[in-house]
All heavy atoms as TSV, in Angstrom:
chain	resi	resn	atom	element	x	y	z
A	1	MET	N	N	128.587	123.242	147.922
A	1	MET	CA	C	127.602	123.509	148.959
A	1	MET	C	C	126.296	122.794	148.587
A	1	MET	O	O	125.911	122.736	147.439
A	1	MET	CB	C	127.381	125.013	149.095
A	1	MET	CG	C	126.448	125.323	150.228
A	1	MET	SD	S	126.234	127.075	150.549
A	1	MET	CE	C	127.729	127.391	151.424
A	2	TYR	N	N	125.627	122.290	149.596
A	2	TYR	CA	C	124.383	121.555	149.366
A	2	TYR	C	C	123.178	122.497	149.410
A	2	TYR	O	O	123.247	123.555	150.026
A	2	TYR	CB	C	124.229	120.457	150.421
A	2	TYR	CG	C	125.380	119.485	150.408
A	2	TYR	CD1	C	126.239	119.392	151.489
A	2	TYR	CD2	C	125.626	118.688	149.299
A	2	TYR	CE1	C	127.305	118.505	151.478
A	2	TYR	CE2	C	126.691	117.800	149.274
A	2	TYR	CZ	C	127.527	117.712	150.366
A	2	TYR	OH	O	128.574	116.844	150.339
A	3	PRO	N	N	122.063	122.105	148.799
A	3	PRO	CA	C	120.894	122.989	148.758
A	3	PRO	C	C	120.090	123.006	150.060
A	3	PRO	O	O	119.188	123.805	150.214
A	3	PRO	CB	C	120.055	122.402	147.621
A	3	PRO	CG	C	120.396	120.950	147.624
A	3	PRO	CD	C	121.861	120.895	148.008
A	4	PHE	N	N	120.416	122.136	151.000
A	4	PHE	CA	C	119.654	122.054	152.250
A	4	PHE	C	C	120.487	122.598	153.410
A	4	PHE	O	O	121.699	122.752	153.311
A	4	PHE	CB	C	119.233	120.610	152.547
A	4	PHE	CG	C	120.384	119.650	152.628
A	4	PHE	CD1	C	121.069	119.458	153.817
A	4	PHE	CD2	C	120.798	118.946	151.507
A	4	PHE	CE1	C	122.143	118.590	153.891
A	4	PHE	CE2	C	121.868	118.066	151.574
A	4	PHE	CZ	C	122.536	117.900	152.768
A	5	HIS	N	N	119.797	122.879	154.512
A	5	HIS	CA	C	120.433	123.371	155.730
A	5	HIS	C	C	119.854	122.595	156.903
A	5	HIS	O	O	118.673	122.266	156.907
A	5	HIS	CB	C	120.154	124.860	155.941
A	5	HIS	CG	C	120.488	125.689	154.752
A	5	HIS	ND1	N	121.777	126.014	154.415
A	5	HIS	CD2	C	119.706	126.240	153.805
A	5	HIS	CE1	C	121.774	126.735	153.323
A	5	HIS	NE2	N	120.525	126.882	152.924
A	6	TRP	N	N	120.683	122.332	157.907
A	6	TRP	CA	C	120.211	121.644	159.104
A	6	TRP	C	C	119.584	122.645	160.054
A	6	TRP	O	O	120.048	123.773	160.181
A	6	TRP	CB	C	121.365	120.894	159.770
A	6	TRP	CG	C	121.810	119.747	158.923
A	6	TRP	CD1	C	122.899	119.716	158.110
A	6	TRP	CD2	C	121.141	118.507	158.754
A	6	TRP	NE1	N	122.954	118.510	157.438
A	6	TRP	CE2	C	121.882	117.750	157.822
A	6	TRP	CE3	C	119.989	117.941	159.286
A	6	TRP	CZ2	C	121.512	116.474	157.430
A	6	TRP	CZ3	C	119.630	116.665	158.886
A	6	TRP	CH2	C	120.377	115.947	157.979
A	7	VAL	N	N	118.516	122.202	160.712
A	7	VAL	CA	C	117.790	123.074	161.640
A	7	VAL	C	C	117.204	122.229	162.770
A	7	VAL	O	O	116.457	121.291	162.517
A	7	VAL	CB	C	116.673	123.869	160.904
A	7	VAL	CG1	C	115.736	122.965	160.141
A	7	VAL	CG2	C	115.907	124.757	161.858
A	8	PRO	N	N	117.560	122.531	164.014
A	8	PRO	CA	C	116.914	121.839	165.124
A	8	PRO	C	C	115.468	122.318	165.259
A	8	PRO	O	O	115.199	123.525	165.186
A	8	PRO	CB	C	117.730	122.269	166.354
A	8	PRO	CG	C	118.956	122.922	165.841
A	8	PRO	CD	C	118.625	123.428	164.486
A	9	ALA	N	N	114.565	121.376	165.442
A	9	ALA	CA	C	113.142	121.699	165.597
A	9	ALA	C	C	112.416	120.484	166.146
A	9	ALA	O	O	112.734	119.350	165.763
A	9	ALA	CB	C	112.531	122.107	164.254
A	10	ALA	N	N	111.489	120.710	167.036
A	10	ALA	CA	C	110.627	119.644	167.564
A	10	ALA	C	C	111.418	118.462	168.116
A	10	ALA	O	O	111.051	117.306	167.901
A	10	ALA	CB	C	109.643	119.188	166.493
A	11	GLY	N	N	112.525	118.733	168.791
A	11	GLY	CA	C	113.271	117.671	169.461
A	11	GLY	C	C	114.220	116.869	168.601
A	11	GLY	O	O	114.795	115.887	169.075
A	12	ARG	N	N	114.428	117.268	167.339
A	12	ARG	CA	C	115.364	116.572	166.448
A	12	ARG	C	C	116.048	117.579	165.536
A	12	ARG	O	O	115.548	118.676	165.328
A	12	ARG	CB	C	114.642	115.542	165.575
A	12	ARG	CG	C	114.158	114.352	166.351
A	12	ARG	CD	C	113.824	113.251	165.396
A	12	ARG	NE	N	113.625	112.016	166.156
A	12	ARG	CZ	C	113.047	110.963	165.685
A	12	ARG	NH1	N	112.594	110.955	164.448
A	12	ARG	NH2	N	112.921	109.892	166.414
A	13	ARG	N	N	117.165	117.165	164.949
A	13	ARG	CA	C	117.809	117.987	163.927
A	13	ARG	C	C	117.216	117.581	162.582
A	13	ARG	O	O	117.299	116.426	162.183
A	13	ARG	CB	C	119.322	117.777	163.941
A	13	ARG	CG	C	119.973	118.439	165.141
A	13	ARG	CD	C	121.474	118.287	165.157
A	13	ARG	NE	N	121.808	116.883	165.286
A	13	ARG	CZ	C	122.688	116.247	164.508
A	13	ARG	NH1	N	123.334	116.881	163.572
A	13	ARG	NH2	N	122.920	114.964	164.689
A	14	HIS	N	N	116.611	118.526	161.918
A	14	HIS	CA	C	115.974	118.308	160.631
A	14	HIS	C	C	116.771	119.032	159.548
A	14	HIS	O	O	117.668	119.810	159.845
A	14	HIS	CB	C	114.542	118.862	160.648
A	14	HIS	CG	C	113.633	118.119	161.566
A	14	HIS	ND1	N	112.880	117.045	161.154
A	14	HIS	CD2	C	113.367	118.302	162.886
A	14	HIS	CE1	C	112.178	116.593	162.180
A	14	HIS	NE2	N	112.456	117.339	163.242
A	15	ALA	N	N	116.414	118.788	158.306
A	15	ALA	CA	C	117.009	119.511	157.178
A	15	ALA	C	C	115.884	120.203	156.417
A	15	ALA	O	O	114.752	119.717	156.374
A	15	ALA	CB	C	117.758	118.556	156.263
A	16	SER	N	N	116.232	121.350	155.817
A	16	SER	CA	C	115.238	122.138	155.099
A	16	SER	C	C	115.861	122.756	153.855
A	16	SER	O	O	117.058	123.064	153.834
A	16	SER	CB	C	114.709	123.250	156.007
A	16	SER	OG	O	113.805	124.080	155.310
A	17	LEU	N	N	115.041	122.950	152.839
A	17	LEU	CA	C	115.455	123.650	151.628
A	17	LEU	C	C	115.070	125.133	151.691
A	17	LEU	O	O	115.401	125.892	150.792
A	17	LEU	CB	C	114.802	123.018	150.390
A	17	LEU	CG	C	115.227	121.587	150.079
A	17	LEU	CD1	C	114.348	121.011	148.966
A	17	LEU	CD2	C	116.686	121.537	149.698
A	18	ASP	N	N	114.374	125.540	152.768
A	18	ASP	CA	C	113.954	126.931	152.903
A	18	ASP	C	C	115.177	127.849	152.951
A	18	ASP	O	O	116.201	127.502	153.547
A	18	ASP	CB	C	113.142	127.133	154.183
A	18	ASP	CG	C	111.785	126.447	154.137
A	18	ASP	OD1	O	111.442	125.854	153.098
A	18	ASP	OD2	O	111.077	126.510	155.160
A	19	GLU	N	N	115.042	129.015	152.354
A	19	GLU	CA	C	116.116	129.999	152.379
A	19	GLU	C	C	116.311	130.510	153.804
A	19	GLU	O	O	115.349	130.744	154.526
A	19	GLU	CB	C	115.763	131.167	151.457
A	19	GLU	CG	C	116.878	132.150	151.299
A	19	GLU	CD	C	116.541	133.219	150.281
A	19	GLU	OE1	O	115.682	132.975	149.413
A	19	GLU	OE2	O	117.138	134.298	150.374
A	20	ARG	N	N	117.565	130.660	154.191
A	20	ARG	CA	C	117.877	131.188	155.525
A	20	ARG	C	C	118.078	132.693	155.433
A	20	ARG	O	O	118.642	133.186	154.457
A	20	ARG	CB	C	119.151	130.559	156.087
A	20	ARG	CG	C	119.019	129.074	156.342
A	20	ARG	CD	C	120.273	128.520	156.933
A	20	ARG	NE	N	121.391	128.724	155.994
A	20	ARG	CZ	C	122.633	128.368	156.242
A	20	ARG	NH1	N	122.956	127.819	157.381
A	20	ARG	NH2	N	123.575	128.578	155.346
A	21	PRO	N	N	117.652	133.420	156.452
A	21	PRO	CA	C	117.864	134.865	156.437
A	21	PRO	C	C	119.352	135.188	156.531
A	21	PRO	O	O	120.036	134.687	157.409
A	21	PRO	CB	C	117.102	135.354	157.667
A	21	PRO	CG	C	116.960	134.166	158.548
A	21	PRO	CD	C	116.980	132.957	157.647
A	22	CYS	N	N	119.856	135.935	155.604
A	22	CYS	CA	C	121.255	136.393	155.543
A	22	CYS	C	C	122.270	135.259	155.654
A	22	CYS	O	O	123.389	135.476	156.106
A	22	CYS	CB	C	121.531	137.484	156.589
A	22	CYS	SG	S	121.557	136.915	158.293
A	23	GLY	N	N	121.907	134.046	155.277
A	23	GLY	CA	C	122.841	132.932	155.312
A	23	GLY	C	C	123.169	132.440	156.703
A	23	GLY	O	O	124.016	131.579	156.880
A	24	CYS	N	N	122.488	132.961	157.705
A	24	CYS	CA	C	122.714	132.567	159.099
A	24	CYS	C	C	121.810	131.386	159.444
A	24	CYS	O	O	120.887	131.083	158.694
A	24	CYS	CB	C	122.368	133.731	160.026
A	24	CYS	SG	S	123.314	135.207	159.681
A	25	PRO	N	N	122.056	130.740	160.588
A	25	PRO	CA	C	121.109	129.693	161.005
A	25	PRO	C	C	119.704	130.280	161.149
A	25	PRO	O	O	119.547	131.473	161.402
A	25	PRO	CB	C	121.653	129.248	162.367
A	25	PRO	CG	C	123.093	129.612	162.337
A	25	PRO	CD	C	123.176	130.866	161.502
A	26	TYR	N	N	118.702	129.428	161.002
A	26	TYR	CA	C	117.320	129.879	161.167
A	26	TYR	C	C	117.131	130.367	162.605
A	26	TYR	O	O	117.416	129.626	163.545
A	26	TYR	CB	C	116.338	128.740	160.900
A	26	TYR	CG	C	116.423	128.147	159.521
A	26	TYR	CD1	C	117.107	126.948	159.300
A	26	TYR	CD2	C	115.802	128.754	158.441
A	26	TYR	CE1	C	117.178	126.387	158.031
A	26	TYR	CE2	C	115.865	128.198	157.174
A	26	TYR	CZ	C	116.556	127.016	156.977
A	26	TYR	OH	O	116.625	126.465	155.729
A	27	PRO	N	N	116.650	131.586	162.800
A	27	PRO	CA	C	116.412	132.072	164.165
A	27	PRO	C	C	115.339	131.240	164.867
A	27	PRO	O	O	114.417	130.719	164.227
A	27	PRO	CB	C	115.935	133.506	163.961
A	27	PRO	CG	C	116.391	133.892	162.594
A	27	PRO	CD	C	116.381	132.620	161.802
A	28	THR	N	N	115.451	131.112	166.164
A	28	THR	CA	C	114.449	130.405	166.954
A	28	THR	C	C	113.070	130.986	166.657
A	28	THR	O	O	112.900	132.199	166.608
A	28	THR	CB	C	114.772	130.523	168.456
A	28	THR	OG1	O	116.015	129.848	168.701
A	28	THR	CG2	C	113.692	129.896	169.314
A	29	GLY	N	N	112.117	130.092	166.430
A	29	GLY	CA	C	110.741	130.500	166.145
A	29	GLY	C	C	110.420	130.630	164.669
A	29	GLY	O	O	109.267	130.792	164.304
A	30	THR	N	N	111.441	130.516	163.798
A	30	THR	CA	C	111.209	130.589	162.353
A	30	THR	C	C	110.520	129.316	161.888
A	30	THR	O	O	110.974	128.211	162.193
A	30	THR	CB	C	112.547	130.741	161.596
A	30	THR	OG1	O	113.214	131.905	162.065
A	30	THR	CG2	C	112.318	130.828	160.096
A	31	GLN	N	N	109.433	129.444	161.150
A	31	GLN	CA	C	108.758	128.261	160.610
A	31	GLN	C	C	109.509	127.776	159.387
A	31	GLN	O	O	109.834	128.561	158.491
A	31	GLN	CB	C	107.313	128.566	160.237
A	31	GLN	CG	C	106.573	127.327	159.765
A	31	GLN	CD	C	105.084	127.562	159.622
A	31	GLN	OE1	O	104.513	128.427	160.273
A	31	GLN	NE2	N	104.450	126.796	158.777
A	32	VAL	N	N	109.805	126.488	159.360
A	32	VAL	CA	C	110.514	125.886	158.235
A	32	VAL	C	C	109.771	124.652	157.760
A	32	VAL	O	O	109.093	123.985	158.531
A	32	VAL	CB	C	111.968	125.506	158.603
A	32	VAL	CG1	C	112.802	126.727	158.910
A	32	VAL	CG2	C	112.009	124.531	159.750
A	33	THR	N	N	109.904	124.377	156.480
A	33	THR	CA	C	109.407	123.132	155.913
A	33	THR	C	C	110.596	122.191	155.834
A	33	THR	O	O	111.623	122.534	155.250
A	33	THR	CB	C	108.825	123.364	154.507
A	33	THR	OG1	O	107.783	124.337	154.596
A	33	THR	CG2	C	108.278	122.066	153.919
A	34	THR	N	N	110.470	121.033	156.432
A	34	THR	CA	C	111.592	120.096	156.513
A	34	THR	C	C	111.555	119.083	155.374
A	34	THR	O	O	110.524	118.918	154.705
A	34	THR	CB	C	111.567	119.354	157.857
A	34	THR	OG1	O	110.368	118.569	157.928
A	34	THR	CG2	C	111.626	120.330	159.030
A	35	LEU	N	N	112.675	118.410	155.187
A	35	LEU	CA	C	112.736	117.377	154.153
A	35	LEU	C	C	111.847	116.184	154.482
A	35	LEU	O	O	111.514	115.396	153.601
A	35	LEU	CB	C	114.170	116.914	153.939
A	35	LEU	CG	C	115.149	117.956	153.389
A	35	LEU	CD1	C	116.517	117.319	153.146
A	35	LEU	CD2	C	114.635	118.593	152.117
A	36	CYS	N	N	111.443	116.052	155.748
A	36	CYS	CA	C	110.500	114.991	156.132
A	36	CYS	C	C	109.057	115.486	156.024
A	36	CYS	O	O	108.142	114.876	156.563
A	36	CYS	CB	C	110.821	114.457	157.530
A	36	CYS	SG	S	110.622	115.653	158.872
A	37	ARG	N	N	108.894	116.622	155.329
A	37	ARG	CA	C	107.580	117.174	154.972
A	37	ARG	C	C	106.745	117.631	156.172
A	37	ARG	O	O	105.546	117.395	156.233
A	37	ARG	CB	C	106.802	116.182	154.114
A	37	ARG	CG	C	107.494	115.920	152.783
A	37	ARG	CD	C	106.824	114.792	152.008
A	37	ARG	NE	N	107.577	114.468	150.832
A	37	ARG	CZ	C	108.627	113.642	150.790
A	37	ARG	NH1	N	109.065	113.083	151.893
A	37	ARG	NH2	N	109.249	113.385	149.653
A	38	GLN	N	N	107.399	118.271	157.130
A	38	GLN	CA	C	106.702	118.846	158.274
A	38	GLN	C	C	106.930	120.353	158.288
A	38	GLN	O	O	107.925	120.835	157.770
A	38	GLN	CB	C	107.232	118.256	159.583
A	38	GLN	CG	C	106.980	116.768	159.736
A	38	GLN	CD	C	107.438	116.306	161.103
A	38	GLN	OE1	O	106.862	116.697	162.123
A	38	GLN	NE2	N	108.486	115.506	161.128
A	39	GLU	N	N	105.989	121.063	158.872
A	39	GLU	CA	C	106.123	122.502	159.117
A	39	GLU	C	C	106.459	122.637	160.592
A	39	GLU	O	O	105.624	122.349	161.446
A	39	GLU	CB	C	104.814	123.227	158.807
A	39	GLU	CG	C	104.381	123.134	157.363
A	39	GLU	CD	C	105.217	124.023	156.447
A	39	GLU	OE1	O	105.693	125.075	156.900
A	39	GLU	OE2	O	105.387	123.655	155.274
A	40	LEU	N	N	107.702	123.051	160.908
A	40	LEU	CA	C	108.159	123.107	162.293
A	40	LEU	C	C	108.770	124.463	162.608
A	40	LEU	O	O	109.148	125.207	161.706
A	40	LEU	CB	C	109.218	122.011	162.533
A	40	LEU	CG	C	108.785	120.573	162.264
A	40	LEU	CD1	C	109.967	119.629	162.399
A	40	LEU	CD2	C	107.657	120.169	163.203
A	41	LEU	N	N	108.899	124.753	163.905
A	41	LEU	CA	C	109.529	125.985	164.349
A	41	LEU	C	C	110.971	125.696	164.757
A	41	LEU	O	O	111.225	124.800	165.573
A	41	LEU	CB	C	108.764	126.587	165.530
A	41	LEU	CG	C	107.330	127.023	165.239
A	41	LEU	CD1	C	106.675	127.559	166.512
A	41	LEU	CD2	C	107.285	128.059	164.132
A	42	ALA	N	N	111.896	126.454	164.208
A	42	ALA	CA	C	113.314	126.283	164.505
A	42	ALA	C	C	113.598	126.575	165.972
A	42	ALA	O	O	112.964	127.419	166.590
A	42	ALA	CB	C	114.142	127.216	163.625
A	43	ASP	N	N	114.573	125.845	166.516
A	43	ASP	CA	C	115.055	126.071	167.877
A	43	ASP	C	C	116.572	126.188	167.782
A	43	ASP	O	O	117.272	125.189	167.724
A	43	ASP	CB	C	114.654	124.919	168.783
A	43	ASP	CG	C	115.134	125.098	170.220
A	43	ASP	OD1	O	115.955	126.011	170.482
A	43	ASP	OD2	O	114.700	124.320	171.071
A	44	ASN	N	N	117.071	127.392	167.712
A	44	ASN	CA	C	118.501	127.619	167.512
A	44	ASN	C	C	119.250	127.725	168.836
A	44	ASN	O	O	120.249	128.424	168.930
A	44	ASN	CB	C	118.718	128.876	166.659
A	44	ASN	CG	C	120.107	128.911	166.081
A	44	ASN	OD1	O	120.806	127.908	166.030
A	44	ASN	ND2	N	120.540	130.071	165.646
A	45	SER	N	N	118.802	127.008	169.842
A	45	SER	CA	C	119.494	127.021	171.131
A	45	SER	C	C	120.712	126.090	171.067
A	45	SER	O	O	120.802	125.205	170.213
A	45	SER	CB	C	118.551	126.578	172.249
A	45	SER	OG	O	118.153	125.236	172.056
A	46	GLU	N	N	121.636	126.305	171.965
A	46	GLU	CA	C	122.867	125.503	171.984
A	46	GLU	C	C	122.564	124.021	172.200
A	46	GLU	O	O	123.119	123.159	171.529
A	46	GLU	CB	C	123.777	126.022	173.098
A	46	GLU	CG	C	125.169	125.449	173.051
A	46	GLU	CD	C	126.080	126.105	174.059
A	46	GLU	OE1	O	126.009	127.340	174.219
A	46	GLU	OE2	O	126.855	125.369	174.690
A	47	LEU	N	N	121.669	123.709	173.110
A	47	LEU	CA	C	121.325	122.319	173.407
A	47	LEU	C	C	120.637	121.632	172.225
A	47	LEU	O	O	120.857	120.451	171.962
A	47	LEU	CB	C	120.428	122.247	174.644
A	47	LEU	CG	C	119.996	120.858	175.092
A	47	LEU	CD1	C	121.197	119.995	175.424
A	47	LEU	CD2	C	119.060	120.951	176.276
A	48	ALA	N	N	119.840	122.375	171.478
A	48	ALA	CA	C	119.076	121.785	170.372
A	48	ALA	C	C	119.990	121.165	169.310
A	48	ALA	O	O	119.615	120.190	168.669
A	48	ALA	CB	C	118.169	122.841	169.746
A	49	TRP	N	N	121.185	121.716	169.129
A	49	TRP	CA	C	122.101	121.166	168.124
A	49	TRP	C	C	122.633	119.798	168.518
A	49	TRP	O	O	123.218	119.083	167.704
A	49	TRP	CB	C	123.245	122.149	167.860
A	49	TRP	CG	C	122.760	123.298	167.037
A	49	TRP	CD1	C	122.442	124.540	167.476
A	49	TRP	CD2	C	122.496	123.294	165.631
A	49	TRP	NE1	N	121.990	125.315	166.438
A	49	TRP	CE2	C	122.014	124.571	165.285
A	49	TRP	CE3	C	122.608	122.341	164.633
A	49	TRP	CZ2	C	121.664	124.921	163.986
A	49	TRP	CZ3	C	122.256	122.692	163.337
A	49	TRP	CH2	C	121.792	123.962	163.036
A	50	LEU	N	N	122.405	119.376	169.756
A	50	LEU	CA	C	122.844	118.057	170.218
A	50	LEU	C	C	121.758	116.988	170.068
A	50	LEU	O	O	122.001	115.826	170.360
A	50	LEU	CB	C	123.293	118.138	171.688
A	50	LEU	CG	C	124.444	119.092	171.953
A	50	LEU	CD1	C	124.713	119.180	173.452
A	50	LEU	CD2	C	125.688	118.683	171.203
A	51	TRP	N	N	120.564	117.394	169.631
A	51	TRP	CA	C	119.479	116.433	169.459
A	51	TRP	C	C	119.817	115.433	168.360
A	51	TRP	O	O	120.660	115.688	167.502
A	51	TRP	CB	C	118.188	117.153	169.083
A	51	TRP	CG	C	117.602	118.012	170.156
A	51	TRP	CD1	C	117.832	117.938	171.502
A	51	TRP	CD2	C	116.677	119.080	169.978
A	51	TRP	NE1	N	117.105	118.896	172.159
A	51	TRP	CE2	C	116.386	119.613	171.250
A	51	TRP	CE3	C	116.067	119.638	168.868
A	51	TRP	CZ2	C	115.502	120.664	171.438
A	51	TRP	CZ3	C	115.188	120.691	169.048
A	51	TRP	CH2	C	114.903	121.196	170.323
A	52	GLU	N	N	119.136	114.303	168.393
A	52	GLU	CA	C	119.300	113.289	167.346
A	52	GLU	C	C	118.828	113.834	166.001
A	52	GLU	O	O	117.963	114.697	165.937
A	52	GLU	CB	C	118.476	112.041	167.681
A	52	GLU	CG	C	119.017	111.250	168.845
A	52	GLU	CD	C	118.226	109.968	169.046
A	52	GLU	OE1	O	117.786	109.357	168.047
A	52	GLU	OE2	O	118.047	109.590	170.212
A	53	THR	N	N	119.370	113.275	164.941
A	53	THR	CA	C	118.983	113.658	163.590
A	53	THR	C	C	117.730	112.899	163.174
A	53	THR	O	O	117.628	111.689	163.394
A	53	THR	CB	C	120.127	113.349	162.599
A	53	THR	OG1	O	121.282	114.067	163.021
A	53	THR	CG2	C	119.770	113.734	161.183
A	54	CYS	N	N	116.803	113.603	162.578
A	54	CYS	CA	C	115.590	112.985	162.038
A	54	CYS	C	C	116.015	111.990	160.949
A	54	CYS	O	O	116.691	112.376	159.985
A	54	CYS	CB	C	114.691	114.073	161.460
A	54	CYS	SG	S	113.330	113.456	160.449
A	55	PRO	N	N	115.652	110.719	161.074
A	55	PRO	CA	C	116.079	109.735	160.079
A	55	PRO	C	C	115.538	110.008	158.674
A	55	PRO	O	O	116.232	109.770	157.683
A	55	PRO	CB	C	115.579	108.395	160.625
A	55	PRO	CG	C	114.600	108.717	161.684
A	55	PRO	CD	C	114.858	110.115	162.143
A	56	ASP	N	N	114.331	110.532	158.573
A	56	ASP	CA	C	113.764	110.821	157.252
A	56	ASP	C	C	114.491	111.987	156.591
A	56	ASP	O	O	114.800	111.951	155.396
A	56	ASP	CB	C	112.269	111.120	157.351
A	56	ASP	CG	C	111.461	109.898	157.777
A	56	ASP	OD1	O	111.907	108.759	157.514
A	56	ASP	OD2	O	110.391	110.086	158.380
A	57	CYS	N	N	114.793	113.032	157.373
A	57	CYS	CA	C	115.562	114.164	156.820
A	57	CYS	C	C	116.961	113.713	156.434
A	57	CYS	O	O	117.492	114.127	155.398
A	57	CYS	CB	C	115.635	115.305	157.833
A	57	CYS	SG	S	114.137	116.300	157.934
A	58	ASN	N	N	117.566	112.870	157.259
A	58	ASN	CA	C	118.903	112.375	156.967
A	58	ASN	C	C	118.921	111.613	155.637
A	58	ASN	O	O	119.802	111.822	154.802
A	58	ASN	CB	C	119.407	111.492	158.110
A	58	ASN	CG	C	120.864	111.164	157.987
A	58	ASN	OD1	O	121.673	112.001	157.610
A	58	ASN	ND2	N	121.206	109.932	158.303
A	59	ARG	N	N	117.943	110.766	155.442
A	59	ARG	CA	C	117.856	109.984	154.198
A	59	ARG	C	C	117.701	110.913	152.990
A	59	ARG	O	O	118.406	110.779	151.983
A	59	ARG	CB	C	116.687	108.997	154.272
A	59	ARG	CG	C	116.606	108.067	153.050
A	59	ARG	CD	C	115.397	107.144	153.085
A	59	ARG	NE	N	114.171	107.928	152.950
A	59	ARG	CZ	C	113.251	108.083	153.904
A	59	ARG	NH1	N	113.386	107.506	155.069
A	59	ARG	NH2	N	112.181	108.811	153.692
A	60	GLU	N	N	116.789	111.892	153.095
A	60	GLU	CA	C	116.558	112.821	151.991
A	60	GLU	C	C	117.784	113.705	151.740
A	60	GLU	O	O	118.135	113.965	150.582
A	60	GLU	CB	C	115.334	113.688	152.286
A	60	GLU	CG	C	114.022	112.925	152.341
A	60	GLU	CD	C	113.652	112.286	151.019
A	60	GLU	OE1	O	113.878	112.900	149.955
A	60	GLU	OE2	O	113.132	111.161	151.035
A	61	ALA	N	N	118.440	114.160	152.801
A	61	ALA	CA	C	119.634	115.006	152.655
A	61	ALA	C	C	120.758	114.241	151.968
A	61	ALA	O	O	121.449	114.769	151.093
A	61	ALA	CB	C	120.082	115.515	154.022
A	62	ARG	N	N	120.945	112.991	152.357
A	62	ARG	CA	C	121.978	112.164	151.723
A	62	ARG	C	C	121.692	111.951	150.240
A	62	ARG	O	O	122.585	111.960	149.415
A	62	ARG	CB	C	122.120	110.834	152.448
A	62	ARG	CG	C	122.770	110.973	153.806
A	62	ARG	CD	C	122.838	109.635	154.528
A	62	ARG	NE	N	123.745	109.718	155.643
A	62	ARG	CZ	C	125.065	109.620	155.555
A	62	ARG	NH1	N	125.626	109.419	154.396
A	62	ARG	NH2	N	125.824	109.719	156.625
A	63	GLN	N	N	120.417	111.783	149.912
A	63	GLN	CA	C	120.032	111.625	148.507
A	63	GLN	C	C	120.360	112.908	147.728
A	63	GLN	O	O	120.914	112.849	146.628
A	63	GLN	CB	C	118.537	111.306	148.424
A	63	GLN	CG	C	118.180	110.380	147.318
A	63	GLN	CD	C	116.736	109.903	147.465
A	63	GLN	OE1	O	115.910	110.519	148.124
A	63	GLN	NE2	N	116.436	108.810	146.804
A	64	LEU	N	N	120.010	114.056	148.293
A	64	LEU	CA	C	120.301	115.338	147.644
A	64	LEU	C	C	121.814	115.563	147.499
A	64	LEU	O	O	122.263	116.169	146.532
A	64	LEU	CB	C	119.687	116.495	148.426
A	64	LEU	CG	C	118.170	116.632	148.341
A	64	LEU	CD1	C	117.667	117.650	149.361
A	64	LEU	CD2	C	117.742	117.051	146.936
A	65	ALA	N	N	122.579	115.089	148.467
A	65	ALA	CA	C	124.030	115.266	148.451
A	65	ALA	C	C	124.729	114.228	147.587
A	65	ALA	O	O	125.920	114.352	147.308
A	65	ALA	CB	C	124.578	115.211	149.872
A	66	GLY	N	N	123.989	113.199	147.187
A	66	GLY	CA	C	124.570	112.152	146.345
A	66	GLY	C	C	125.501	111.217	147.091
A	66	GLY	O	O	126.457	110.696	146.518
A	67	VAL	N	N	125.226	111.012	148.374
A	67	VAL	CA	C	126.042	110.084	149.168
A	67	VAL	C	C	125.162	108.938	149.666
A	67	VAL	O	O	123.953	109.098	149.833
A	67	VAL	CB	C	126.731	110.777	150.362
A	67	VAL	CG1	C	127.710	111.807	149.869
A	67	VAL	CG2	C	125.740	111.405	151.298
A	68	GLY	N	N	125.788	107.809	149.910
A	68	GLY	CA	C	125.057	106.632	150.352
A	68	GLY	C	C	124.625	106.725	151.809
A	68	GLY	O	O	124.938	107.695	152.497
A	69	PRO	N	N	123.909	105.710	152.254
A	69	PRO	CA	C	123.378	105.701	153.633
A	69	PRO	C	C	124.392	105.727	154.725
A	69	PRO	O	O	125.436	105.490	154.827
A	69	PRO	CB	C	122.571	104.409	153.703
A	69	PRO	CG	C	122.832	103.652	152.469
A	69	PRO	CD	C	123.575	104.535	151.535
């Protein structure tokens, strides 16, 4: 398991190292610090999971996971 979690926020799917409540997705409105160094509010709606992935979070997540680009 990786140390980060994906979270839709601000129109993109971001990744965060913040602890999730009870291991569930971050509830809508939860403030998270993302791997792209932003403080954003989670949007756990069905449509939000279809947003594009933040390229900076993707790069940082891949580095943490030890996989290439």
